C-alpha positions as CSV (number, residue, x, y, z in Angstrom):
1,X,-1.1,-25.5,7.5
2,X,-3.6,-23.6,9.5
3,X,-7.3,-23.6,8.5
4,X,-9.5,-20.5,7.6
5,X,-10.1,-18.2,10.2
6,X,-13.4,-19.0,12.3
7,X,-16.8,-17.5,11.1
8,X,-18.0,-16.6,14.2
9,X,-18.8,-12.7,14.3
10,X,-16.5,-10.3,15.9
11,X,-19.2,-9.0,18.3
12,X,-19.9,-12.6,19.3
13,X,-16.4,-13.1,20.7
14,X,-15.6,-12.7,24.2
15,X,-14.1,-9.1,24.7
16,X,-10.9,-8.4,27.0
17,X,-10.2,-5.2,28.3
18,X,-9.0,-3.0,25.6
19,X,-5.2,-2.3,26.5
20,X,-4.4,-6.1,27.1
21,X,-3.4,-8.6,24.7
22,X,-5.8,-11.6,24.0
23,X,-4.3,-15.1,24.7
24,X,-5.8,-16.0,21.0
25,X,-4.3,-12.9,19.1
26,X,-2.4,-13.9,15.9
27,X,1.4,-13.9,15.6
28,X,2.6,-10.9,13.5
29,X,2.7,-11.7,9.9
30,X,6.4,-10.1,9.0
31,X,6.2,-10.5,5.5
32,X,3.3,-7.9,5.4
33,X,5.9,-5.6,6.6
34,X,8.2,-6.1,4.0
35,X,5.7,-5.8,1.3
36,X,4.8,-2.7,2.7
37,X,8.2,-1.0,2.9
38,X,9.0,-2.5,-0.6
39,X,5.9,-0.5,-2.0
40,X,6.8,2.6,-0.1
41,X,10.3,2.3,-2.0
42,X,8.7,1.9,-5.3
43,X,5.7,4.5,-5.0
44,X,8.0,7.3,-4.1
45,X,9.9,7.6,-7.5
46,X,6.2,7.5,-9.0
47,X,5.4,10.8,-6.8
48,X,8.7,12.6,-6.8
49,X,7.8,14.4,-10.2
50,X,4.2,15.1,-9.0
51,X,5.2,16.6,-5.8
52,X,8.1,18.7,-7.4
53,X,5.3,20.0,-9.6
54,X,3.3,20.7,-6.9
55,X,6.0,23.1,-5.4
56,X,6.5,24.8,-8.8
57,X,3.0,25.3,-10.1
58,X,0.6,24.7,-7.6
59,X,-1.1,21.8,-9.8
60,X,-0.7,18.2,-9.5
61,X,1.0,16.6,-12.4
62,X,-0.6,13.7,-14.0
63,X,2.1,10.7,-14.6
64,X,1.7,9.6,-18.7
65,X,3.7,6.5,-19.9
66,X,4.4,6.9,-23.6
67,X,6.5,5.3,-26.0
68,X,7.4,7.6,-28.7
69,X,10.9,7.5,-27.9
70,X,13.7,4.7,-28.5
71,X,14.2,2.6,-25.1
72,X,10.3,2.9,-23.9
73,X,10.9,-0.4,-22.3
74,X,13.6,1.0,-20.0
75,X,11.6,4.2,-19.1
76,X,11.3,4.5,-15.4
77,X,7.5,4.9,-15.3
78,X,7.0,2.1,-17.0
79,X,8.2,0.0,-13.9
80,X,6.7,2.2,-11.0
81,X,3.8,4.4,-12.4
82,X,0.5,2.6,-11.3
83,X,2.5,-0.4,-10.0
84,X,2.8,0.1,-6.6
85,X,-0.2,2.0,-5.3
86,X,-2.2,-1.2,-6.0
87,X,0.0,-3.2,-3.1
88,X,-0.5,-0.4,-1.0
89,X,-4.3,-0.6,-1.5
90,X,-4.4,-4.0,-1.1
91,X,-2.5,-4.1,2.4
92,X,-4.7,-1.5,3.5
93,X,-7.9,-3.8,2.9
94,X,-5.6,-6.7,4.7
95,X,-4.6,-4.8,7.5
96,X,-8.2,-3.5,8.2
97,X,-9.8,-6.8,8.2
98,X,-6.6,-8.2,10.5
99,X,-7.5,-5.5,13.2
100,X,-11.1,-6.0,12.8
101,X,-10.5,-9.9,13.9
102,X,-8.2,-8.5,16.4
103,X,-10.2,-5.9,18.2
104,X,-13.4,-8.3,18.2
105,X,-11.4,-10.3,20.5
106,X,-10.6,-7.4,22.7
107,X,-13.5,-4.7,22.5
108,X,-17.3,-5.6,22.6
109,X,-17.7,-3.0,19.6
110,X,-14.8,-3.4,17.1
111,X,-16.4,-1.5,14.5
112,X,-16.5,1.7,16.4
113,X,-12.8,1.4,16.8
114,X,-12.4,0.9,13.2
115,X,-14.6,4.1,12.7
116,X,-12.3,6.1,14.7
117,X,-9.2,4.7,13.1
118,X,-10.8,5.8,9.5
119,X,-11.6,9.2,10.7
120,X,-8.2,9.8,12.4
121,X,-6.7,9.0,9.0
122,X,-8.9,11.2,7.4
123,X,-7.9,14.3,9.7
124,X,-4.0,13.3,8.9
125,X,-4.7,12.8,5.2
126,X,-6.7,16.3,5.0
127,X,-3.6,18.0,6.7
128,X,-1.2,16.5,4.2
129,X,-3.3,17.4,1.5
130,X,-4.0,21.2,2.4
131,X,-0.6,21.9,3.5
132,X,1.8,19.7,1.5
133,X,0.5,18.3,-1.4
134,X,-3.1,17.8,-3.3
135,X,-1.9,14.4,-4.5
136,X,-2.5,12.9,-1.0
137,X,-4.1,8.9,-1.2
138,X,-4.6,8.8,2.6
139,X,-7.8,11.1,2.2
140,X,-9.2,8.8,-0.5
141,X,-8.1,5.7,1.5
142,X,-10.1,7.0,4.5
143,X,-13.2,8.2,2.4
144,X,-13.3,5.0,0.7
145,X,-12.9,3.1,3.8
146,X,-16.0,4.5,5.1
147,X,-18.1,4.0,2.3
148,X,-17.0,0.8,1.2
149,X,-14.7,-1.2,3.6
150,X,-16.7,-0.5,7.2
151,X,-19.9,-1.4,5.5
152,X,-18.7,-4.6,4.1
153,X,-18.1,-6.0,7.4
154,X,-21.4,-6.8,7.7
155,X,-21.3,-8.8,4.5
156,X,-20.6,-12.3,4.2
157,X,-17.1,-13.1,2.9
158,X,-18.2,-14.4,-0.2
159,X,-20.2,-11.4,-1.1
160,X,-17.1,-9.2,-0.6
161,X,-15.1,-11.6,-2.7
162,X,-17.5,-11.4,-5.3
163,X,-17.9,-7.4,-5.0
164,X,-14.0,-7.3,-4.8
165,X,-13.6,-9.0,-8.5
166,X,-16.5,-6.6,-10.1
167,X,-14.9,-3.6,-8.4
168,X,-11.4,-4.5,-10.0
169,X,-12.5,-5.6,-13.4
170,X,-14.8,-2.7,-14.3
171,X,-12.4,0.3,-14.1
172,X,-9.9,-1.1,-16.6
173,X,-13.0,-1.9,-18.9
174,X,-14.3,1.5,-18.7
175,X,-11.0,3.1,-19.3
176,X,-10.1,4.1,-15.8
177,X,-7.2,3.9,-13.4
178,X,-5.7,4.9,-10.2
179,X,-8.4,5.9,-7.7
180,X,-11.2,3.9,-9.1
181,X,-9.5,1.0,-8.3
182,X,-9.2,1.7,-4.7
183,X,-12.5,0.1,-3.5
184,X,-12.3,-3.3,-5.2
185,X,-8.6,-3.6,-4.0
186,X,-9.4,-2.9,-0.5
187,X,-12.1,-5.5,-0.7
188,X,-9.7,-8.1,-2.3
189,X,-7.3,-7.5,0.7
190,X,-10.3,-8.2,3.1
191,X,-11.6,-11.1,1.3
192,X,-8.0,-12.7,1.2
193,X,-7.7,-12.1,5.1
194,X,-11.4,-13.5,6.0
195,X,-10.7,-16.7,3.7
196,X,-7.4,-17.1,5.7
197,X,-5.0,-16.8,2.7
198,X,-3.1,-13.9,4.2
199,X,-2.4,-15.9,7.2
200,X,-0.8,-18.7,5.4
201,X,1.6,-16.4,2.9
202,X,4.8,-17.3,4.8
203,X,4.1,-21.1,4.7
204,X,3.6,-21.5,1.0
205,X,6.0,-21.5,-2.1
206,X,4.0,-23.0,-4.5
207,X,1.0,-20.5,-4.5
208,X,2.8,-17.3,-5.1
209,X,5.2,-19.2,-7.7
210,X,2.2,-20.2,-9.8
211,X,0.4,-16.8,-9.4
212,X,3.6,-15.1,-10.3
213,X,4.1,-17.1,-13.4
214,X,0.4,-16.0,-14.3
215,X,0.8,-12.4,-13.5
216,X,4.1,-12.0,-15.2
217,X,2.6,-13.7,-18.5
218,X,-0.2,-11.4,-18.6
219,X,1.9,-8.5,-17.7
220,X,4.1,-8.8,-20.8
221,X,1.6,-8.2,-23.5
222,X,-0.3,-5.9,-21.3
223,X,2.6,-3.4,-20.7
224,X,3.3,-3.7,-24.8
225,X,-0.1,-2.6,-25.7
226,X,0.2,0.1,-22.7
227,X,3.2,1.5,-24.8
228,X,1.7,1.1,-28.4
229,X,-1.7,2.7,-27.2
230,X,0.5,5.5,-25.5
231,X,2.4,5.9,-28.4
232,X,-0.4,6.0,-30.9
233,X,-2.6,8.1,-28.5
234,X,-5.5,5.4,-28.5
235,X,-8.2,5.6,-26.4
236,X,-7.3,2.3,-24.8
237,X,-4.4,3.7,-23.1
238,X,-5.9,4.1,-19.8
239,X,-7.4,0.5,-19.8
240,X,-4.0,-1.0,-20.6
241,X,-2.4,1.2,-18.2
242,X,-4.6,0.1,-15.2
243,X,-4.2,-3.6,-16.4
244,X,-0.7,-3.7,-16.6
245,X,-0.4,-1.9,-13.4
246,X,-2.3,-4.6,-11.3
247,X,-0.6,-7.5,-13.2
248,X,3.0,-6.1,-12.7
249,X,1.9,-5.2,-9.0
250,X,0.8,-9.0,-8.6
251,X,4.1,-10.5,-10.2
252,X,6.2,-7.7,-7.9
253,X,4.5,-9.3,-4.9
254,X,4.8,-13.0,-5.4
255,X,8.4,-12.7,-6.6
256,X,9.1,-11.0,-3.3
257,X,7.2,-13.7,-1.4
258,X,9.3,-16.1,-3.2
259,X,12.8,-14.3,-2.3
260,X,12.0,-14.1,1.1
261,X,12.2,-18.0,1.1
262,X,15.5,-17.9,-0.3
263,X,19.2,-17.0,1.6
264,X,18.3,-13.4,0.6
265,X,15.4,-13.3,2.8
266,X,17.0,-11.9,5.9
267,X,18.7,-9.0,3.6
268,X,15.3,-8.0,2.1
269,X,13.7,-7.9,5.9
270,X,16.5,-5.9,6.9
271,X,15.9,-3.5,4.0
272,X,12.2,-3.0,3.8
273,X,11.0,-4.2,7.6
274,X,11.9,-0.7,9.1
275,X,10.4,1.3,6.1
276,X,7.3,-0.6,6.5
277,X,6.7,-0.8,10.0
278,X,7.1,3.2,9.9
279,X,5.1,3.6,6.8
280,X,2.7,6.3,7.6
281,X,5.5,8.2,9.2
282,X,7.6,7.6,6.2
283,X,5.0,8.4,3.3
284,X,4.0,11.6,5.1
285,X,7.8,12.8,5.7
286,X,8.9,12.0,2.1
287,X,6.8,14.9,0.7
288,X,8.7,17.2,3.0
289,X,12.1,15.8,1.9
290,X,11.1,15.6,-1.9
291,X,10.2,19.5,-1.6
292,X,13.6,20.2,-0.1
293,X,15.5,18.3,-2.7
294,X,13.3,19.9,-5.4
295,X,14.7,23.2,-4.2
296,X,18.3,21.8,-4.6
297,X,18.1,20.1,-7.8
298,X,16.1,23.2,-9.6
299,X,14.7,23.0,-13.0
300,X,11.5,21.6,-14.5
301,X,10.7,18.3,-13.1
302,X,9.5,17.4,-16.8
303,X,13.4,17.6,-17.8
304,X,14.3,15.6,-15.1
305,X,16.0,12.1,-16.3
306,X,15.1,8.8,-14.7
307,X,18.4,9.0,-13.1
308,X,17.5,12.3,-11.4
309,X,14.5,10.9,-10.2
310,X,16.2,7.8,-8.7
311,X,18.7,9.9,-7.0
312,X,16.2,12.2,-5.3
313,X,14.2,8.9,-4.4
314,X,17.5,7.5,-2.7
315,X,18.2,10.8,-1.0
316,X,14.9,10.3,0.8
317,X,14.7,6.5,1.4
318,X,18.3,6.0,2.9
319,X,18.0,8.7,5.5
320,X,14.3,7.2,6.3
321,X,15.7,3.5,6.5
322,X,18.2,4.9,8.9
323,X,16.1,6.6,11.1
324,X,13.4,3.9,10.9
325,X,16.1,1.5,11.9
326,X,17.5,3.4,14.7
327,X,13.7,4.5,16.1
328,X,12.7,0.9,16.0
329,X,15.6,-0.4,18.1
330,X,14.1,1.5,21.3
331,X,10.5,2.0,20.4
332,X,7.9,-0.2,19.4
333,X,6.1,2.1,16.8
334,X,6.7,5.1,14.5
335,X,5.6,8.3,15.8
336,X,2.6,8.7,13.8
337,X,1.9,5.3,13.9
338,X,1.8,5.2,17.7
339,X,-0.3,8.7,17.4
340,X,-2.7,6.8,15.1
341,X,-3.0,3.8,17.5
342,X,-3.6,5.9,20.6
343,X,-6.6,7.3,18.5
344,X,-7.7,4.2,17.5
345,X,-7.8,2.4,21.0
346,X,-8.1,5.6,22.8
347,X,-5.7,4.1,25.3
348,X,-2.0,5.2,25.1
349,X,0.2,2.4,24.0
350,X,3.5,1.8,25.1
351,X,6.2,3.5,23.7
352,X,9.6,2.0,24.5
353,X,10.7,-1.8,23.9
354,X,10.9,-4.0,27.1
355,X,14.4,-3.9,28.3
């Protein structure tokens, strides 16, 4: 089992030419693509109604999960709302630190490279928000990255881990959910990378099994309390909503990591990896596809059943999976991923795969 990454500062490592691979570059962590694709499939059903509301009213809808009807445990929102965005936020922090580590081996000023990357994401997010959907999360990610994630690279990893714990615990305690959790999840992903945990996720079954059991055990009462507080209109709804989302997100990730070590692993990779490797392209194109589907389905989004939401989600994800699979057979990255990398490195990356 590999040890933790070196504590040598990225700026102290020898640099190579920006466009050339470094011989010490770490191998690609395939599980991250699978988790990212899985999260993409989960977050789309949570976004369908808010996007549809934007098309109809010009105002973003706030997902609220209540339990004032029978069968609340079968409500789709109970399994998707606030359950998948924490995974995306965690992955963003992981990817940021992995890139910092890689860039430190290749350029003399890696933080400048990451600054360009965040500014490019900000431009993409603003375009998405202003032109298509005001519920865009990329703008939030870019701003939090600039204000929290980038400055944290000067802190020791122990401080990053401690700050992550505080920023994750604080929002549920204060009755907040959603965006207030992003800084803590970013820093948690960064800390996990800097401690070498992420680099070992494909080599251990015991850790995700134990953590998954802990998360699932905590999620059951948290979800029950979310349902009860929502039905009663209690003030603690947001707190239980946030806590249940975090615990279920953790349980989802651990379960997926365990399944990847079973005979189902290749199947899951075939389903989720293409979507995950083109997550930026698919996330942005999903808004357009949902807006089109909204016109075709008609009616008020508030009246749509869970089956309708799943049908719209499938109508978006299946074509995206097919296009992503065919695209990646010929090209190294998705179109927007390549553009983002181009701006980040100020060097045009190769497009086609080697014969």
